[in-house]
N, C-alpha and C positions, 0 to 999 in steps of 0.2 A: 092632643097631638105632639105638641111641645113636650109633655113629660115623657111620653115614649121615647122621643129623640134624645132627650137628655139621659133617660135611665139606658139607653143604647150607648152613649157617649161614656157613662160611668162604667159600664160592664166591659166596653173596650178597652178601657185605660186601667180598669182594677184587676190585678195579677189574681187575686184571691176567688173570683168568679170563675167558675170553670163552666164546662160544656152543658153542666145541670140546668143551667138558665135557660128559659123559653120565651121567645117571644110572645106577645100577646096573639092570640087567634081571633078571627071573625068568622062567621058564617058565610058561607058562599051563596050570593044571591042568585045562581044560575040554578042550583039545583039541589040535591039530596042531604043538604046540611052538612057536608064534607068539609071539616075545618081546614082552612088555609092560612098562611102566614100573612100577616098583616103587612104588605108592601105598599110603599109609596111610589107610584108611578109619575113619569115626566108628562104624562098625557093631562094630568089635573093642572098642569101649569100652561098656560097659552100666551102667546103675545098680548092679547087684550087684557088678560089680568095682570099683566106687569111682572111676571116671574121671572128670575134671572137666576145666574148660576149660583148665587148665594142661597136660593132657595133648596137645594139639594144637598143632600148629605154625602161628603167625601172623606174618605179615610187615607192617611198617610202611615202607612205601617212603618216606614224607616223612620219615622220622627214619632210615631206612637201618638199621634194627632186622629181626633175626629172633629170635622168641621160640620156643624149644624145649622141649620138655616138661620140668618140673622145675625151670624158671628163673622165679625170681619177679623181678616188677618193684619197683624200690624207689620209695620215695615221691615221689622228683621226677618220675619218668617217670610214675607214675601221675596226678600233677597235671598234667603237661605233657600226657597224653592226655586228659584229663577237660576241661582248657581247650581242648585243639583241638575235641573235641567240643561244647563249648557253643559254640565259635565257627561251627562247621558248622549247628549247630542255628539260631542265630542267621540267617547267611547264607541259610538254606534258607526261614527265615520271611520275610526280608527280600524274597528271589525271589517266595515266593507273593504276599506283598501287593504287589509291584510287578506281578506278572500279573493280579492282580484288578483292579487299577487299570486297567491297558492294554486288559485285557476290557470294563471299563465305558466307557473313552474310545472305544474301538471301536464298542460299542452305541450310544452317544449320537451319534457322527459319522454312523454308518449311519443312525440315526434321523433327524438334521437332513439328511442327504443324501436321504433316502426323501421327507421334507417338503418340499424344495425341488422335487424332480421332480415331485411332484404340483401344487405351487405352480404350476410352469412349463407343465403340460400343461394346468391350467384355463385360463391364460393364453394359450396357444395356441389352444385352443378359442373362447374371448371373441374373440381377433382375427380368428378365421376366420369367425365369425359375424358382426362387424362387417363383415368383407371382403364377404359374402354379401349383407348388407342394403346396402352401398353401390353394389355393382353392379346390384342389383334397382333401387334408387332412380336410379341413371346410367340403366338401360333405360326406366324411366318418364320421365325428362326427355327424352331422344330422341324417345319417341312424343310427348310433348307439343308438342316443337319441330317434328315433322313436323305436327301438328296445326294448330299455329299457322302454320306455312308454308302449309299446304293452304287456312286461314282466310284469309290475307293474299292468295292468288291467287284464292280464291273473292270475298274482298270486292272486288278490284280488278275481276275481272269483272263482279261486281255493280254497281260504280260506271259501268263503260262502258255497261253495258246500261241503267241507270238514266238517263245522260246520253244514251243514244240515244232513250230513249222520252221524254225531257225531262220528266221526273217528279222535280222538285226537292225537294217535302215527303218524300216517300217515301225519297228518295236519302239525304238529311241524316240521317232517322231510322236507316235502315241501317247508315251510316257511324258514327253515335253508338254504335250497339249492338255493332257490330264493333271499335270503338275500347276499349269497355268490356271486351268479352270479352278484347280483347289485353292489355289494363293489368291484368287479373285474371288472367291466365296467367303474365303476366311477374312479377307478384307472388308467384305460388304458385312459381315457378321460384326466385326470390330467396330467399323463405323455405326452401325446401329446399335450398339450398345452404350 
């Protein structure tokens, strides 16, 4: 067993060895003789057998090291691994803080966007109401202009009749009344514009 582990450590550290190397295989004890990889499981180690973390193989790909059972790390390696661990924890905490910051910024930008959309919708509603009011005022003005035109034509017809009747006194009163009505309607039109 220890020879297999040493072979595995050499293979991992030797750049000349490629993918062509295959691990030793064993027959499956459960069935049809299908070969499987020889893998050491942690079930072989129990608390009663006295197994600890040094009994398992571990690989540090950043340091290009393979730790095999029975091999102890020296102080320098331990310090280096602890330093790497603290750096990774600090980086993880920085990433978490950045993530919280980005989430808060996204929420605030979404909130401001929603507020801007609501503000624009109310502005559109106000403009539509103003448009409807302007259209109704325009229609009222057109009706009043028609009334004024009909009053003018009625007034000229009335003047002609009055002149034909030679009733000058009543003609002047009617003309004055029509002029007053005309002036009043024109002032109303001007004030609405």
